[in-house]
C-alpha positions in Angstrom: -80.7 26.3 -99.2 -78.2 26.2 -101.9 -74.6 25.4 -102.8 -71.9 26.7 -105.2 -69.9 24.2 -107.2 -66.6 25.8 -108.7 -64.8 23.8 -111.4 -61.5 25.1 -112.4 -60.2 23.7 -115.7 -57.4 24.1 -118.1 -59.1 26.4 -120.5 -61.5 28.2 -118.1 -63.5 28.1 -114.8 -67.3 27.8 -114.3 -69.5 27.8 -111.3 -73.2 27.2 -110.6 -75.5 27.8 -107.8 -77.6 24.6 -107.2 -80.3 24.1 -104.7 -80.7 21.1 -102.3 -83.6 20.1 -104.8 -80.9 20.0 -107.7 -82.2 23.1 -109.4 -79.6 25.3 -111.1 -80.3 28.9 -110.0 -77.4 30.7 -111.9 -74.3 29.8 -113.7 -71.2 31.8 -114.9 -68.0 31.0 -116.6 -64.8 32.7 -117.7 -61.9 31.7 -119.9 -58.2 32.0 -119.7 -55.3 31.1 -121.9 -52.6 28.5 -121.9 -49.0 29.7 -121.9 -46.4 28.4 -124.3 -43.1 30.0 -123.0 -41.0 27.3 -125.0 -41.5 24.4 -127.3 -43.1 21.6 -125.3 -43.9 23.8 -122.3 -47.7 24.3 -121.6 -48.5 26.3 -118.5 -51.1 28.3 -116.7 -50.9 31.5 -114.7 -52.2 30.8 -111.2 -53.0 34.5 -110.5 -54.8 34.9 -113.9 -57.0 31.8 -112.8 -57.6 33.4 -109.4 -58.9 36.7 -111.1 -61.2 34.7 -113.1 -62.4 32.6 -110.3 -63.4 35.8 -108.5 -65.0 37.1 -111.6 -67.4 34.1 -111.8 -68.2 34.1 -108.1 -68.9 37.9 -108.3 -71.2 37.3 -111.2 -73.2 34.7 -109.1 -73.4 36.8 -106.0 -76.6 38.6 -106.7 -78.5 35.1 -106.6 -76.3 33.7 -103.8 -78.3 34.8 -100.8 -79.3 31.2 -99.9 -75.9 29.7 -100.6 -74.3 28.1 -97.4 -71.4 26.1 -98.9 -68.9 26.1 -101.7 -66.8 23.2 -102.8 -64.3 23.4 -105.9 -62.5 20.9 -108.1 -59.5 21.5 -110.4 -56.9 19.7 -112.5 -55.1 17.0 -110.6 -51.3 17.0 -111.0 -50.5 20.7 -111.3 -49.0 22.5 -108.4 -47.5 25.8 -107.4 -44.6 26.7 -105.0 -45.1 29.7 -102.8 -42.4 31.9 -101.1 -42.5 33.0 -97.5 -45.1 35.8 -98.3 -47.3 33.2 -100.2 -46.4 34.7 -103.6 -46.3 32.0 -106.5 -42.7 31.4 -107.8 -43.8 29.9 -111.2 -46.8 28.9 -113.4 -48.8 25.7 -113.2 -47.2 23.0 -115.4 -50.2 21.3 -117.1 -50.6 17.6 -118.0 -49.9 18.4 -121.7 -46.4 19.8 -121.0 -43.7 17.5 -122.3 -40.6 18.9 -120.5 -40.4 16.0 -118.1 -40.5 13.3 -120.8 -38.4 10.2 -119.7 -37.9 11.5 -116.2 -39.8 8.6 -114.8 -36.7 6.4 -115.7 -34.9 8.3 -112.8 -37.1 6.8 -110.4 -36.6 3.4 -111.7 -33.0 3.5 -110.7 -34.2 3.4 -107.0 -37.6 1.6 -107.2 -39.4 -0.9 -109.4 -42.7 0.1 -110.8 -44.3 -2.7 -108.6 -42.8 -1.2 -105.5 -44.1 2.3 -106.4 -47.5 0.8 -107.0 -47.4 -0.9 -103.6 -46.9 2.4 -101.9 -48.7 4.8 -104.0 -51.3 2.8 -106.1 -50.1 4.3 -109.3 -47.6 3.6 -112.0 -44.9 6.4 -112.7 -45.4 8.4 -115.8 -44.2 11.9 -116.7 -47.4 13.8 -115.8 -47.2 13.3 -112.0 -46.3 16.3 -109.9 -43.2 14.6 -108.6 -41.3 14.9 -112.0 -42.4 18.5 -112.4 -41.0 19.2 -108.9 -37.7 17.4 -109.7 -37.5 19.4 -113.0 -37.8 22.7 -111.1 -35.1 21.5 -108.7 -32.8 20.7 -111.5 -33.5 23.7 -113.7 -34.7 26.5 -111.5 -32.6 26.3 -108.2 -33.6 30.0 -107.4 -37.2 28.9 -107.3 -36.5 26.0 -104.9 -34.4 28.3 -102.6 -37.3 30.7 -102.2 -40.0 28.0 -101.8 -41.6 27.5 -98.4 -44.7 25.6 -99.4 -46.3 23.5 -102.2 -50.0 23.7 -103.1 -51.8 21.4 -105.6 -54.3 23.5 -107.7 -57.5 22.9 -105.8 -55.5 23.1 -102.6 -54.2 26.5 -103.6 -57.6 28.0 -104.5 -59.2 26.5 -101.3 -56.4 28.4 -99.4 -57.0 31.6 -101.2 -60.8 31.4 -100.5 -60.7 30.2 -96.8 -57.2 30.8 -95.5 -56.9 27.1 -94.5 -54.8 24.2 -96.0 -56.0 20.8 -96.9 -55.9 18.5 -99.8 -58.0 15.3 -100.6 -56.4 11.9 -100.9 -57.4 11.5 -104.6 -55.6 14.7 -105.6 -52.6 13.9 -103.3 -52.2 10.6 -105.2 -51.5 12.6 -108.3 -48.2 13.6 -107.0 -46.7 10.1 -106.7 -45.7 10.9 -103.2 -48.9 9.7 -101.3 -49.1 6.4 -99.4 -52.4 5.1 -100.4 -52.6 2.5 -97.6 -51.4 4.8 -94.8 -53.5 7.8 -96.1 -50.6 10.2 -95.7 -47.6 11.5 -97.5 -45.0 8.8 -98.0 -42.1 9.4 -95.5 -40.0 6.8 -97.6 -40.4 8.5 -100.9 -39.9 12.1 -99.6 -36.8 11.1 -97.7 -35.4 9.0 -100.7 -35.9 11.9 -103.1 -34.7 14.6 -100.7 -38.1 16.6 -100.6 -39.3 18.5 -97.5 -42.6 16.8 -96.3 -43.4 20.1 -94.3 -44.1 21.8 -97.6 -47.3 19.9 -98.2 -50.8 20.4 -97.0 -52.4 18.0 -94.6 -54.5 15.2 -96.4 -58.1 15.5 -95.2 -61.4 13.7 -96.2 -63.6 14.9 -99.0 -66.2 17.3 -97.5 -64.0 18.6 -94.7 -65.0 22.0 -93.5 -62.1 24.3 -94.1 -63.6 27.4 -92.7 -65.7 30.5 -93.8 -64.7 32.5 -96.8 -62.1 35.2 -95.9 -64.1 38.4 -94.7 -62.4 40.8 -97.0 -63.0 38.5 -100.0 -66.6 38.0 -99.1 -67.1 41.7 -99.1 -65.2 42.1 -102.4 -67.3 39.4 -104.1 -70.7 40.4 -102.6 -71.0 37.0 -100.9 -72.1 36.1 -97.4 -69.3 36.1 -94.8 -71.0 33.0 -93.5 -70.3 31.1 -96.7 -68.5 27.7 -95.7 -65.8 26.4 -97.8 -65.7 22.5 -98.0 -62.9 20.3 -99.4 -63.7 19.0 -102.8 -61.5 16.9 -105.0 -60.0 16.8 -108.4 -62.0 17.2 -111.4 -62.3 13.5 -112.5 -63.5 12.6 -109.1 -66.2 15.3 -108.8 -67.4 14.4 -112.4 -67.7 10.8 -111.3 -69.9 11.7 -108.4 -71.9 14.2 -110.5 -72.3 11.3 -113.0 -74.2 9.2 -110.4 -71.3 6.8 -109.9 -70.4 6.5 -106.2 -70.2 2.6 -105.5 -68.3 -0.3 -107.0 -69.5 -1.8 -110.2 -70.4 1.3 -112.1 -68.4 3.7 -114.4 -68.7 7.2 -115.7 -67.4 8.5 -119.0 -66.5 12.1 -119.1 -66.5 13.8 -122.6 -64.4 17.0 -122.7 -61.0 18.1 -123.9 -59.9 14.7 -122.7 -62.0 11.6 -122.2 -61.8 9.7 -119.0 -63.6 6.3 -118.2 -63.7 6.2 -114.4 -64.4 2.9 -112.7 -65.2 2.8 -109.0 -63.9 -0.3 -107.1 -63.4 -1.5 -103.6 -60.5 -3.0 -101.7 -60.3 -6.1 -103.8 -58.6 -3.9 -106.5 -55.2 -4.6 -104.8 -55.6 -8.2 -105.4 -55.0 -7.4 -109.0 -52.0 -5.3 -108.6 -49.8 -7.3 -110.9 -52.3 -6.8 -113.9 -52.7 -3.2 -113.1 -49.0 -2.5 -113.1 -48.7 -4.5 -116.3 -51.3 -2.3 -117.9 -49.9 1.0 -116.4 -53.2 1.6 -114.6 -53.6 3.8 -111.5 -55.8 3.4 -108.5 -56.8 6.7 -106.7 -58.6 7.2 -103.4 -62.2 8.1 -104.0 -65.0 9.5 -101.9 -64.8 7.5 -98.7 -62.4 5.1 -97.1 -62.2 1.8 -99.0 -63.4 3.2 -102.3 -61.1 3.8 -105.2 -61.1 5.2 -108.6 -59.4 3.6 -111.8 -59.3 6.2 -114.5 -58.6 5.3 -118.1 -57.7 8.5 -119.7 -57.6 9.4 -123.5 -55.9 12.8 -123.6 -56.5 13.8 -127.2 -60.2 13.3 -127.3 -62.1 16.6 -127.5 -58.9 18.3 -128.8 -59.1 16.0 -131.9 -62.7 17.3 -132.6 -61.5 20.8 -132.4 -58.6 20.0 -134.7 -61.1 18.6 -137.2 -63.2 21.7 -137.0 -60.3 24.0 -137.2 -58.8 22.2 -140.1 -61.9 21.1 -142.2 -64.6 23.5 -141.1 -62.9 26.9 -140.7 -66.0 28.7 -142.2 -68.6 26.6 -140.4 -70.1 29.5 -138.5 -71.4 30.8 -141.9 -73.2 27.6 -142.7 -75.0 27.4 -139.3 -78.7 28.1 -139.2 -79.8 30.6 -136.5 -79.5 28.9 -133.1 -78.1 25.7 -134.6 -75.5 23.8 -132.6 -72.2 22.9 -134.3 -72.6 19.3 -133.6 -76.2 19.2 -134.9 -74.9 20.6 -138.2 -72.0 18.1 -138.4 -74.5 15.2 -137.5 -76.9 16.3 -140.3 -74.1 16.0 -142.9 -72.0 13.2 -141.6 -71.7 9.9 -143.6 -73.4 6.8 -142.2 -70.3 4.6 -142.0 -66.7 4.6 -143.6 -63.9 2.2 -144.1 -61.6 5.2 -143.7 -59.4 4.7 -140.5 -58.6 7.7 -138.3 -55.7 7.3 -135.8 -56.4 10.1 -133.2 -52.8 10.1 -132.0 -52.4 13.9 -132.4 -50.6 14.2 -129.2 -50.0 12.0 -126.2 -53.1 9.8 -126.2 -53.2 7.1 -123.6 -51.5 7.2 -120.2 -51.9 3.5 -120.1 -49.9 3.0 -123.2 -46.9 5.4 -122.5 -44.5 3.7 -125.0 -46.8 3.9 -127.9 -45.3 5.6 -131.1 -48.4 5.5 -133.1 -48.8 8.6 -135.3 -51.8 10.5 -136.1 -53.1 9.5 -139.5 -56.0 8.9 -142.0 -55.6 5.6 -143.8 -57.7 4.7 -146.8 -58.1 8.1 -148.5 -59.4 7.9 -152.1 -60.4 10.6 -154.8 -63.9 10.2 -153.5 -63.2 11.0 -149.9 -65.0 14.2 -148.8 -64.9 16.2 -145.5 -68.1 14.4 -144.2 -66.3 11.1 -144.5 -63.3 12.5 -142.7 -65.6 13.6 -139.9 -67.2 10.2 -139.6 -63.8 8.6 -139.5 -62.8 11.0 -136.7 -65.9 9.8 -134.7 -65.2 6.2 -135.3 -61.5 6.6 -134.5 -62.1 8.3 -131.2 -64.6 5.6 -130.1 -62.3 2.9 -131.2 -59.6 4.2 -128.9 -62.2 4.5 -126.1 -63.1 0.8 -126.7 -59.4 -0.1 -126.3 -59.4 1.8 -122.9 -62.6 0.1 -121.8 -61.5 -3.3 -122.9 -58.2 -2.7 -120.7 -60.3 -1.8 -117.8 -62.5 -4.9 -118.0 -59.4 -7.2 -118.5 -58.6 -6.3 -114.8 -61.6 -8.5 -113.7 -63.9 -5.6 -112.6 -67.3 -5.7 -114.2 -68.9 -2.7 -115.9 -72.5 -2.7 -116.3 -73.2 0.6 -118.0 -71.6 3.9 -118.6 -73.0 7.3 -117.4 -72.0 10.0 -119.9 -71.6 13.6 -119.5 -69.9 16.5 -121.3 -70.6 18.7 -124.4 -70.4 16.1 -127.1 -73.3 14.2 -125.5 -75.5 16.7 -127.3 -74.9 14.7 -130.3 -77.3 11.7 -130.4 -75.4 10.2 -133.4 -72.2 10.4 -131.4 -73.8 8.7 -128.4 -75.4 6.0 -130.5 -72.1 5.3 -132.2 -70.4 5.1 -128.9 -72.9 2.6 -127.5 -72.4 0.5 -130.7 -68.6 0.4 -130.7 -68.2 0.1 -126.9 -71.1 -2.5 -126.8 -72.4 -0.9 -123.6 -75.5 0.9 -122.5 -74.7 4.7 -122.4 -76.8 6.7 -120.1 -76.7 10.4 -121.1 -77.5 12.7 -118.1 -79.8 15.7 -118.0 -77.1 18.0 -116.5 -74.0 18.0 -118.6 -72.0 19.7 -115.9 -71.3 16.6 -114.0 -68.3 18.1 -112.1 -70.3 21.0 -110.7 -73.1 18.6 -109.8 -70.7 16.4 -108.0 -69.5 19.4 -105.9 -72.9 20.3 -105.0 -73.4 16.7 -103.9 -70.3 16.9 -101.7 -71.6 20.1 -100.2 -75.1 18.6 -99.5 -73.7 15.6 -97.8 -71.1 17.6 -95.9 -73.7 20.0 -94.6 -76.0 17.1 -93.5 -78.7 17.9 -95.9 -78.5 14.4 -97.2 -77.5 11.3 -95.1 -75.3 9.6 -97.7 -73.9 10.0 -101.2 -76.5 7.5 -102.6 -79.3 9.6 -101.2 -77.9 12.8 -102.6 -77.1 11.3 -106.1 -80.8 10.0 -106.3 -82.0 13.5 -106.0 -79.2 15.3 -108.1 -78.5 13.0 -110.9 -81.2 12.3 -113.7 -80.9 10.3 -116.9 -82.0 12.0 -119.9 -81.8 9.2 -122.5 -80.2 5.7 -122.8 -78.6 4.4 -125.8 -78.3 0.7 -126.5 -75.8 -1.1 -128.7 -77.6 -1.9 -132.1 -74.9 -2.3 -134.7 -71.8 -4.5 -134.9 -68.5 -2.6 -135.5 -66.2 -5.6 -134.4 -65.0 -6.2 -137.9 -64.0 -2.5 -138.4 -62.5 -2.4 -134.8 -60.3 -5.4 -135.6 -59.0 -3.6 -138.7 -58.4 -0.4 -136.6 -56.6 -2.5 -133.9 -54.4 -4.2 -136.6 -53.3 -1.0 -138.3 -52.6 0.5 -134.9 -50.5 -2.4 -133.7 -48.4 -2.4 -136.9 -47.7 1.3 -136.4 -47.0 1.0 -132.7 
């Protein structure tokens, strides 16, 4: 018995076949490119992504004989409008797109942030689907005239695979149009904004059986026509489950192009609504009724590391020994510590601090500063920003015992130790770095009845590889970082 977890991201899609004993049988991935049609516009072609999705599934098909279920996850806020023939009318507008900057102020003319939070559990910012939809209405009237339906990204690919519509509550909450208490689309907001509720897919529980794979598609990809498609969730939700976090009091930290510290809480979260609104924090429905996720997102994270490598280490491949990992090479040469301060604000950094004007900068450069000190400063700066997010989460009154960590950078033991030191938390690095795909396999396993609960499935699928404990004090340097950051804010 096995399952396919399909993770559709902003730079590529990947999928794995995982057995009910948590063994990875096969894996495949394919990349695609962001589109930049105008300054500030960052898009993805939904049909190009679908072609790549089919490519990775076809690559898995020779080993998919025992696969009985598939679940997928994707980026949360992006959507596509379809015409009456189900043809996409535009590209996905990604979270990095800045065309809607300031549009949240339009909503404030009708609603306070507190009222929006009372309905949706989230505080308005430009990345939500609503503002992209209003932008299309203002600037592309022809698109809106032809539109007959709206699909969020994972909703769209579930539809292409199964022929059935359905979206989970966590993804629906990314629109700013979902009533978190009623568990349905907000009639009040849709009516106030003049948006047609019939365009949206029904909101269904995670793990809902959507149907078998379309017969023609199964034949095209070499998959069984009996393959069941089960409703997944957005990527941060699946990564949290795959990180072993499924109940209140624990948190997962996902290290990728962005970093997100995801804290699971219960119904008591709404007793702290004033503090959450003050800190621009969002509450999203999680796996089951009564569970919620508070994500603290750091959008520049992995992109800042890639910027460092592109800028300072352009010829690094020539320096690597055969089979040597790039992070191992950088770790081998990095300085121990540095007083050099790096502000990683190379793009919009922190959704919880939307008004920040802090620039990206190195502060404290001398004639003796070399590239390895720059690298150490980058690592420290990224973790100082993570500490700010973690402290903000903890100020809401919800305890965090330890952090499960997953993602490519977890391969660097030096970086994980530095993170434990700066965050002053235990960091549990997981064996399987593909937490999102693992989480989707767990959803399949529970939905198919192979495990009786998420806790039972997590115990089988999620294993800790190494634990890092705080052993060095960075409070003084962190205070210096905060002081410089606040002066430039």
